[in-house]
N, C-alpha and C positions, 0 to 999 in steps of 0.2 A: 501495499498500497505505499502511495508518495501522500508525504506530510501533506495537510492544509494548507496556503501560504497565511500570512496575518493576513486581515482585513486590513483596508486603507481608511486612514480617518472620516472619511467622509459617508464611506460605508457604515461605519458603526454608529454614525450621528443617525442616518437613515435608520438603522436598525432600533434604535434607542427611539427615535420619533412613531416606528413603525409597533414595536412593545405599550408605548404610551397609551397609544390609540385601540390596540386590542384587549388591553387588560378589563376595560369597563364592560367591554361586550363577554368577553368570558366568564367574568363576575355575574354577569347578568343571566348567564346560560345555567352556570352552577346555581343560582338560586332558583332559576327554573326548575332545575332538577332537583333539586330539595323541597318544592312545593308541590311537584307531580305534575307540572301544567305539560312537561312534555308527554306525559302517557294520553293526555286528552287530545291533546295535536296530534296526534300519532291515530288515534282512533276516528277523530272527524278533522279530516283537511279544512273545511269549510270555516274554520273558529280560527284558522292560521293567520290571518291577516288581523280580528283583531288581538289575538295575542303577541305579536310582533308590533302592533302598537303601542299598545300598552307597555310592554317591553321598551319600547324609546322613548316613552314618556320616563319611567323613571331612569332608564339610564341618562336623560337630558338633564334629569330632576338632580341628579347625584352627580353630574360633572357640571353643572352650574352652584352646585352648592358651596 
């Protein structure tokens, strides 16, 4: 196996920015799993839009806090 080259500083910055943006979304899905909402989503796909809108409202509330 070849060793991985070191990331350029601009790549490290880009990775950091992406990680900051992904964290709230991943936390939101973790909460949904705890609330068992995703099981409802799998059984009734028509509710997906409503549930995703609710998740966006919660995420925006958390981000703007």
